GUDO-95771 format. One record per residue: residue number from 1; residue in three letters; x, y, z of N, C-alpha, C in turn. Coordinates in Angstrom, 1 decimal, padded with zeros to 4 digits. Example, Ala and Ser with C-alpha at 12.3 -4.5 7.8 and 13.67 -1.06 7.14 Angstrom:
<nodes>
NODE     i    aa      n.x      n.y      n.z     ca.x     ca.y     ca.z      c.x      c.y      c.z
NODE     1   ala    013.2   -005.7    007.8    012.3   -004.5    007.8    013.2   -003.3    007.8
NODE     2   ser    012.8   -002.2    007.1    013.7   -001.1    007.1    012.9    000.0    007.9
</nodes>
This chain:
<nodes>
NODE     i    aa      n.x      n.y      n.z     ca.x     ca.y     ca.z      c.x      c.y      c.z
NODE     1   met    040.3   -073.5   -045.1    039.9   -072.1   -045.2    038.6   -072.0   -046.1
NODE     2   arg    038.5   -072.8   -047.1    037.4   -072.8   -048.0    036.1   -073.2   -047.3
NODE     3   ser    036.2   -074.2   -046.4    035.0   -074.6   -045.7    034.5   -073.6   -044.7
NODE     4   asn    035.5   -072.9   -044.1    035.1   -071.8   -043.2    034.3   -070.7   -043.9
NODE     5   ile    034.8   -070.3   -045.1    034.1   -069.3   -045.9    032.7   -069.8   -046.3
NODE     6   asn    032.6   -071.1   -046.6    031.3   -071.6   -047.0    030.3   -071.5   -045.8
NODE     7   arg    030.8   -071.9   -044.6    030.0   -071.8   -043.4    029.5   -070.3   -043.2
NODE     8   trp    030.4   -069.4   -043.3    030.1   -068.0   -043.1    029.2   -067.5   -044.2
NODE     9   asn    029.4   -068.0   -045.4    028.5   -067.6   -046.5    027.1   -068.1   -046.3
NODE    10   arg    027.0   -069.3   -045.8    025.6   -069.9   -045.5    025.0   -069.1   -044.3
NODE    11   leu    025.7   -068.8   -043.3    025.2   -068.0   -042.2    024.7   -066.6   -042.8
NODE    12   phe    025.5   -066.0   -043.7    025.2   -064.7   -044.2    023.9   -064.9   -045.0
NODE    13   leu    023.7   -065.9   -045.8    022.5   -066.0   -046.6    021.3   -066.3   -045.7
NODE    14   phe    021.4   -067.1   -044.7    020.3   -067.3   -043.7    020.0   -066.0   -043.0
NODE    15   ser    021.0   -065.2   -042.6    020.8   -063.9   -041.9    020.1   -062.9   -042.9
NODE    16   leu    020.6   -063.0   -044.1    020.0   -062.1   -045.1    018.5   -062.4   -045.2
NODE    17   gly    018.1   -063.6   -045.2    016.7   -064.0   -045.3    015.9   -063.4   -044.1
NODE    18   leu    016.4   -063.6   -042.9    015.8   -063.0   -041.7    015.7   -061.5   -041.8
NODE    19   phe    016.8   -060.9   -042.2    016.9   -059.4   -042.3    015.9   -058.9   -043.3
NODE    20   leu    015.7   -059.6   -044.4    014.7   -059.1   -045.4    013.3   -059.4   -044.9
NODE    21   ala    013.1   -060.5   -044.3    011.7   -060.8   -043.8    011.3   -059.7   -042.7
NODE    22   gly    012.3   -059.4   -041.8    012.0   -058.4   -040.8    011.8   -057.0   -041.4
NODE    23   ala    012.7   -056.7   -042.3    012.6   -055.4   -043.0    011.3   -055.2   -043.7
NODE    24   phe    010.9   -056.3   -044.5    009.6   -056.3   -045.2    008.4   -056.1   -044.3
NODE    25   ala    008.4   -056.9   -043.2    007.3   -056.8   -042.3    007.2   -055.4   -041.7
NODE    26   met    008.3   -054.8   -041.3    008.3   -053.5   -040.7    007.9   -052.4   -041.7
NODE    27   lys    008.4   -052.5   -042.9    008.1   -051.6   -044.0    006.6   -051.6   -044.3
NODE    28   trp    006.1   -052.8   -044.3    004.7   -053.1   -044.7    003.7   -052.3   -043.7
NODE    29   ile    004.0   -052.3   -042.5    003.1   -051.7   -041.5    003.5   -050.2   -041.2
NODE    30   glu    004.6   -049.8   -041.7    005.2   -048.5   -041.4    004.2   -047.3   -041.7
NODE    31   asn    003.4   -047.5   -042.8    002.5   -046.4   -043.2    001.3   -046.2   -042.2
NODE    32   asp    001.1   -047.2   -041.4    000.0   -047.1   -040.4    000.5   -046.6   -039.1
NODE    33   leu    001.7   -046.2   -039.0    002.3   -045.6   -037.8    002.1   -044.1   -037.8
NODE    34   leu    000.9   -043.7   -037.4    000.6   -042.2   -037.5    000.3   -041.6   -036.1
NODE    35   tyr    000.7   -040.4   -036.0    000.3   -039.6   -034.8    000.0   -038.2   -035.3
NODE    36   asn   -001.2   -037.7   -035.0   -001.7   -036.4   -035.6   -001.5   -036.4   -037.1
NODE    37   asn   -001.9   -037.5   -037.8   -001.9   -037.6   -039.2   -000.5   -037.4   -039.8
NODE    38   glu    000.6   -037.7   -039.0    001.9   -037.7   -039.5    002.6   -039.0   -039.2
NODE    39   lys    003.5   -039.5   -040.1    004.2   -040.7   -039.8    005.0   -040.6   -038.6
NODE    40   ile    005.1   -041.6   -037.8    006.0   -041.7   -036.7    007.3   -042.3   -037.2
NODE    41   ser    008.4   -041.5   -037.0    009.7   -042.0   -037.5    010.3   -042.9   -036.5
NODE    42   ile    010.6   -044.1   -037.0    011.4   -045.0   -036.1    012.8   -044.5   -035.8
NODE    43   phe    013.4   -043.9   -036.8    014.7   -043.3   -036.6    014.6   -042.1   -035.6
NODE    44   gly    013.4   -041.4   -035.7    013.2   -040.3   -034.7    013.1   -040.9   -033.3
NODE    45   leu    012.4   -042.0   -033.1    012.3   -042.6   -031.8    013.6   -043.1   -031.3
NODE    46   glu    014.4   -043.6   -032.2    015.8   -044.1   -031.8    016.8   -043.0   -031.6
NODE    47   leu    016.8   -042.0   -032.5    017.9   -041.1   -032.5    017.6   -039.6   -032.3
NODE    48   phe    016.5   -039.1   -032.8    016.3   -037.7   -032.9    015.3   -037.0   -032.0
NODE    49   tyr    014.2   -037.8   -031.7    013.2   -037.1   -030.9    013.7   -036.9   -029.4
NODE    50   pro    013.3   -035.8   -028.9    013.6   -035.6   -027.5    012.7   -036.4   -026.6
NODE    51   lys    013.0   -036.5   -025.4    012.2   -037.3   -024.5    010.7   -036.9   -024.5
NODE    52   glu    010.5   -035.6   -024.5    009.2   -035.0   -024.4    008.3   -035.4   -025.6
NODE    53   lys    009.0   -035.5   -026.8    008.3   -035.8   -028.0    007.9   -037.3   -028.0
NODE    54   ile    008.7   -038.2   -027.5    008.4   -039.6   -027.4    007.3   -039.8   -026.4
NODE    55   val    007.3   -039.1   -025.3    006.2   -039.2   -024.3    004.9   -038.7   -024.9
NODE    56   glu    005.0   -037.6   -025.7    003.8   -037.0   -026.3    003.2   -038.0   -027.3
NODE    57   ile    004.1   -038.6   -028.1    003.6   -039.6   -029.1    003.0   -040.8   -028.5
NODE    58   phe    003.7   -041.4   -027.5    003.3   -042.6   -026.9    002.0   -042.4   -026.0
NODE    59   ser    001.9   -041.2   -025.5    000.6   -040.8   -024.8   -000.5   -040.6   -025.7
NODE    60   gly   -000.3   -040.1   -026.9   -001.3   -039.6   -027.7   -001.8   -040.5   -028.8
NODE    61   ile   -001.1   -041.6   -029.0   -001.5   -042.5   -030.1   -002.7   -043.4   -029.6
NODE    62   asn   -003.5   -043.8   -030.6   -004.7   -044.6   -030.2   -004.2   -046.1   -030.1
NODE    63   asp   -005.2   -046.9   -029.6   -004.8   -048.3   -029.4   -004.4   -049.1   -030.6
NODE    64   gln   -005.0   -048.7   -031.8   -004.6   -049.4   -033.0   -003.2   -049.1   -033.4
NODE    65   val   -002.8   -047.8   -033.3   -001.4   -047.4   -033.6   -000.5   -048.0   -032.6
NODE    66   arg   -000.9   -048.0   -031.4    000.0   -048.6   -030.3    000.2   -050.1   -030.6
NODE    67   thr   -000.8   -050.8   -031.0   -000.7   -052.2   -031.4    000.3   -052.4   -032.6
NODE    68   ile    000.1   -051.6   -033.6    001.0   -051.7   -034.8    002.4   -051.3   -034.4
NODE    69   leu    002.6   -050.4   -033.6    004.0   -050.0   -033.2    004.6   -051.2   -032.4
NODE    70   thr    003.8   -051.8   -031.5    004.3   -053.0   -030.8    004.7   -054.1   -031.8
NODE    71   tyr    003.8   -054.3   -032.8    004.2   -055.3   -033.9    005.5   -054.9   -034.5
NODE    72   his    005.6   -053.7   -034.8    006.8   -053.2   -035.5    008.1   -053.5   -034.7
NODE    73   leu    008.0   -053.2   -033.4    009.1   -053.4   -032.5    009.4   -054.9   -032.3
NODE    74   asn    008.3   -055.7   -032.4    008.5   -057.2   -032.3    009.1   -057.7   -033.6
NODE    75   phe    008.7   -057.2   -034.7    009.4   -057.6   -036.0    010.8   -057.2   -036.0
NODE    76   asp    011.2   -056.2   -035.3    012.5   -055.7   -035.2    013.4   -056.8   -034.6
NODE    77   phe    012.9   -057.6   -033.7    013.7   -058.7   -033.2    014.1   -059.7   -034.3
NODE    78   ile    013.2   -060.0   -035.2    013.5   -060.8   -036.4    014.6   -060.1   -037.2
NODE    79   phe    014.4   -058.9   -037.5    015.4   -058.1   -038.2    016.8   -058.2   -037.6
NODE    80   met    016.8   -058.0   -036.3    018.1   -058.0   -035.5    018.8   -059.4   -035.7
NODE    81   ala    018.0   -060.5   -035.7    018.5   -061.8   -035.8    019.1   -062.0   -037.1
NODE    82   gly    018.8   -061.2   -038.1    019.4   -061.3   -039.4    020.6   -060.3   -039.6
NODE    83   cys    020.4   -059.1   -039.0    021.3   -058.0   -039.2    022.7   -058.3   -038.6
NODE    84   tyr    022.7   -058.5   -037.3    024.0   -058.6   -036.6    024.8   -059.9   -036.9
NODE    85   pro    024.2   -061.1   -037.0    024.9   -062.2   -037.5    025.3   -062.1   -038.9
NODE    86   gly    024.5   -061.4   -039.7    024.9   -061.1   -041.1    026.2   -060.3   -041.2
NODE    87   ile    026.2   -059.2   -040.4    027.4   -058.3   -040.4    028.6   -059.1   -039.9
NODE    88   ala    028.4   -059.9   -038.8    029.5   -060.7   -038.3    030.0   -061.7   -039.3
NODE    89   ser    029.1   -062.3   -040.1    029.6   -063.3   -041.1    030.3   -062.6   -042.2
NODE    90   leu    029.9   -061.4   -042.6    030.6   -060.6   -043.6    032.0   -060.3   -043.1
NODE    91   cys    032.1   -059.9   -041.9    033.4   -059.7   -041.3    034.3   -060.9   -041.3
NODE    92   met    033.7   -062.1   -041.0    034.5   -063.3   -041.0    034.9   -063.7   -042.4
NODE    93   val    034.1   -063.6   -043.4    034.4   -063.9   -044.8    035.6   -062.9   -045.2
NODE    94   ala    035.4   -061.7   -044.9    036.5   -060.7   -045.3    037.8   -061.0   -044.5
NODE    95   ala    037.7   -061.4   -043.3    038.9   -061.8   -042.5    039.6   -063.0   -043.1
NODE    96   glu    038.9   -063.9   -043.7    039.4   -065.1   -044.3    040.1   -064.7   -045.6
NODE    97   lys    039.8   -063.6   -046.2    040.3   -063.3   -047.6    041.5   -062.3   -047.5
NODE    98   val    041.8   -061.8   -046.4    042.9   -060.8   -046.3    044.2   -061.5   -045.7
NODE    99   arg    045.3   -060.9   -046.1    046.6   -061.4   -045.6    047.1   -060.6   -044.4
NODE   100   ser    046.7   -059.3   -044.3    047.2   -058.5   -043.3    046.6   -058.9   -041.9
NODE   101   lys    047.6   -059.2   -041.0    047.1   -059.6   -039.7    046.3   -058.5   -038.9
NODE   102   leu    046.7   -057.3   -039.1    046.0   -056.2   -038.5    044.6   -056.1   -039.0
NODE   103   ile    044.4   -056.1   -040.3    043.1   -056.0   -040.8    042.2   -057.2   -040.4
NODE   104   lys    042.9   -058.4   -040.4    042.2   -059.6   -040.0    041.7   -059.5   -038.6
NODE   105   arg    042.6   -059.0   -037.7    042.2   -058.8   -036.3    041.1   -057.8   -036.1
NODE   106   val    041.1   -056.7   -036.8    040.1   -055.7   -036.7    038.8   -056.2   -037.2
NODE   107   leu    038.8   -057.0   -038.3    037.6   -057.6   -038.8    037.0   -058.6   -037.8
NODE   108   leu    037.9   -059.4   -037.2    037.5   -060.4   -036.2    036.9   -059.7   -034.9
NODE   109   leu    037.5   -058.5   -034.6    037.0   -057.7   -033.4    035.6   -057.2   -033.8
NODE   110   phe    035.4   -056.7   -035.0    034.0   -056.2   -035.3    033.0   -057.3   -035.5
NODE   111   ala    033.5   -058.5   -035.9    032.5   -059.6   -035.9    032.1   -059.9   -034.5
NODE   112   phe    033.0   -060.0   -033.6    032.6   -060.2   -032.2    031.8   -059.1   -031.6
NODE   113   leu    032.1   -057.9   -031.9    031.3   -056.7   -031.4    029.9   -056.7   -031.8
NODE   114   gln    029.5   -057.4   -032.9    028.1   -057.5   -033.3    027.3   -058.1   -032.2
NODE   115   leu    027.8   -058.9   -031.4    027.1   -059.4   -030.2    026.6   -058.3   -029.3
NODE   116   phe    027.5   -057.3   -029.1    027.2   -056.2   -028.3    026.2   -055.3   -029.0
NODE   117   ala    026.3   -055.1   -030.3    025.4   -054.3   -031.0    024.0   -054.9   -030.9
NODE   118   trp    023.9   -056.2   -031.1    022.7   -056.9   -031.0    022.1   -056.7   -029.6
NODE   119   ala    022.9   -056.9   -028.6    022.4   -056.7   -027.2    021.9   -055.3   -027.0
NODE   120   phe    022.6   -054.3   -027.5    022.2   -052.9   -027.4    020.9   -052.7   -028.1
NODE   121   asp    020.7   -053.3   -029.2    019.4   -053.2   -029.9    018.3   -053.8   -029.2
NODE   122   ile    018.5   -054.9   -028.5    017.5   -055.6   -027.7    017.1   -054.6   -026.5
NODE   123   ile    018.1   -054.0   -025.9    017.9   -053.1   -024.8    017.1   -051.9   -025.3
NODE   124   glu    017.5   -051.4   -026.5    016.7   -050.3   -027.0    015.3   -050.6   -027.2
NODE   125   asn    015.0   -051.8   -027.8    013.6   -052.2   -028.0    012.9   -052.4   -026.6
NODE   126   tyr    013.6   -052.9   -025.6    013.0   -053.0   -024.3    012.5   -051.7   -023.8
NODE   127   tyr    013.4   -050.7   -023.9    013.0   -049.3   -023.5    011.8   -048.8   -024.2
NODE   128   leu    011.8   -049.0   -025.6    010.7   -048.4   -026.4    009.4   -049.2   -026.0
NODE   129   leu    009.4   -050.5   -025.9    008.2   -051.2   -025.5    007.7   -050.8   -024.1
NODE   130   lys    008.7   -050.6   -023.2    008.3   -050.2   -021.8    007.7   -048.8   -021.8
NODE   131   trp    008.2   -047.9   -022.6    007.7   -046.6   -022.6    006.4   -046.5   -023.4
NODE   132   leu    006.2   -047.4   -024.3    005.0   -047.5   -025.1    003.8   -048.0   -024.2
NODE   133   lys    004.1   -048.9   -023.2    003.1   -049.3   -022.3    002.8   -048.3   -021.2
NODE   134   gln    003.9   -047.6   -020.8    003.8   -046.6   -019.7    004.6   -045.4   -020.2
NODE   135   pro    004.0   -044.4   -020.8    004.7   -043.3   -021.4    005.3   -042.3   -020.3
NODE   136   ala    006.2   -042.8   -019.6    006.9   -042.0   -018.6    008.4   -042.3   -018.7
NODE   137   ile    009.2   -041.4   -019.1    010.6   -041.6   -019.3    011.4   -040.9   -018.2
NODE   138   gly    012.1   -041.7   -017.5    012.9   -041.1   -016.4    014.3   -040.7   -016.8
NODE   139   asn    015.2   -040.9   -015.9    016.6   -040.6   -016.1    017.3   -041.5   -017.0
NODE   140   glu    016.7   -042.6   -017.5    017.3   -043.6   -018.3    017.5   -043.1   -019.8
NODE   141   phe    016.9   -042.0   -020.1    016.9   -041.5   -021.5    018.4   -041.3   -022.0
NODE   142   gly    019.3   -040.8   -021.2    020.7   -040.6   -021.6    021.3   -041.9   -021.8
NODE   143   phe    021.1   -042.9   -021.0    021.7   -044.3   -021.2    021.1   -044.9   -022.4
NODE   144   tyr    019.8   -044.7   -022.7    019.2   -045.2   -023.9    019.9   -044.7   -025.1
NODE   145   his    020.2   -043.4   -025.2    020.8   -042.8   -026.3    022.3   -043.3   -026.5
NODE   146   val    023.0   -043.5   -025.4    024.3   -044.1   -025.5    024.3   -045.5   -026.1
NODE   147   ile    023.4   -046.3   -025.7    023.3   -047.7   -026.3    022.9   -047.6   -027.8
NODE   148   val    022.0   -046.7   -028.1    021.5   -046.6   -029.5    022.7   -046.1   -030.4
NODE   149   tyr    023.4   -045.1   -029.9    024.6   -044.6   -030.7    025.7   -045.7   -030.8
NODE   150   cys    025.9   -046.4   -029.7    026.9   -047.5   -029.8    026.5   -048.6   -030.8
NODE   151   lys    025.2   -049.0   -030.7    024.7   -050.0   -031.6    024.9   -049.6   -033.1
NODE   152   trp    024.5   -048.4   -033.4    024.7   -047.9   -034.8    026.2   -047.8   -035.2
NODE   153   ala    027.0   -047.3   -034.3    028.4   -047.2   -034.6    029.1   -048.6   -034.9
NODE   154   ile    028.8   -049.5   -034.0    029.4   -050.9   -034.2    028.9   -051.5   -035.4
NODE   155   ala    027.6   -051.5   -035.7    027.0   -052.1   -036.9    027.5   -051.5   -038.2
NODE   156   leu    027.4   -050.1   -038.2    027.9   -049.5   -039.5    029.3   -049.6   -039.7
NODE   157   ile    030.2   -049.5   -038.7    031.6   -049.6   -038.9    031.9   -051.1   -039.4
NODE   158   gly    031.3   -052.0   -038.7    031.5   -053.4   -039.1    031.1   -053.7   -040.5
NODE   159   ala    029.9   -053.2   -040.9    029.4   -053.5   -042.3    030.3   -052.8   -043.3
NODE   160   leu    030.6   -051.5   -043.0    031.4   -050.8   -044.0    032.8   -051.4   -044.1
NODE   161   leu    033.4   -051.7   -043.0    034.8   -052.3   -043.0    034.8   -053.6   -043.8
NODE   162   ala    033.8   -054.5   -043.5    033.8   -055.8   -044.2    033.5   -055.6   -045.7
NODE   163   ser    032.5   -054.8   -046.0    032.2   -054.6   -047.4    033.3   -054.0   -048.2
NODE   164   ser    034.0   -053.0   -047.6    035.1   -052.4   -048.3    036.3   -053.3   -048.5
NODE   165   thr    036.5   -054.2   -047.5    037.5   -055.2   -047.6    037.2   -056.2   -048.6
NODE   166   leu    036.0   -056.6   -048.7    035.6   -057.6   -049.7    035.7   -057.0   -051.1
NODE   167   val    035.3   -055.8   -051.3    035.5   -055.1   -052.6    037.0   -055.0   -052.9
NODE   168   ala    037.8   -054.6   -052.0    039.2   -054.5   -052.2    039.8   -055.8   -052.6
NODE   169   thr    039.3   -056.9   -052.0    039.9   -058.2   -052.4    039.5   -058.6   -053.8
NODE   170   leu    038.4   -058.1   -054.3    038.0   -058.3   -055.7    039.0   -057.7   -056.6
NODE   171   phe    039.4   -056.4   -056.3    040.3   -055.7   -057.1    041.7   -056.3   -057.0
NODE   172   lys    042.0   -056.9   -055.9    043.3   -057.5   -055.7    043.5   -058.7   -056.6
NODE   173   arg    042.4   -059.5   -056.9    042.5   -060.6   -057.8    042.8   -060.1   -059.2
NODE   174   lys    042.2   -059.0   -059.6    042.4   -058.5   -060.9    043.8   -057.9   -061.0
NODE   175   asn    044.4   -057.3   -060.0    045.7   -056.7   -060.0    046.6   -057.4   -058.9
NODE   176   pro    047.3   -058.5   -059.3    048.0   -059.3   -058.4    049.2   -058.5   -057.7
NODE   177   lys    049.5   -057.3   -058.1    050.6   -056.6   -057.4    050.1   -055.9   -056.2
NODE   178   ser    048.8   -055.6   -056.0    048.4   -055.0   -054.8    048.4   -055.9   -053.6
NODE   179   val    048.6   -055.3   -052.5    048.7   -056.1   -051.2    047.7   -055.6   -050.2
NODE   180   ile    046.8   -056.6   -049.8    045.8   -056.3   -048.8    046.1   -057.3   -047.6
</nodes>
């Protein structure tokens, strides 16, 4: 059991490095993502902007901003390579530390589901890069939002479940009467 946790810890640390490198690169260029002298919100592109707003932005940005946004989306692939394996490794470490078979199975399920979240994020970036090159969004916009929402749900639930389980196991060690 200890060697399994060590492997997952090493994967987590490696993933954390990729996560931080991708996040740093994206944050560094974020201030240059401007349309009409206002920042382009990546969360807006993912979750909140209607189709017409995305087409307006992608049609109206200059070549420099288009290039920077392309870099941002490409750095996101590095971020993804850290994010989803990192969440999966947290789920695996937490699963190794609990006794409850139900909680262990749920954690293992969410570790596995990170593959789907990662795939959904790749598909999301594919659409954004495609629309950035040719700002015409067809009927795929509904599908795009479904995969974005699924990606966020899987990743956030997995991260919160693993983190809360790990925190609970810390309290369990201090209070041997509690059962997790």
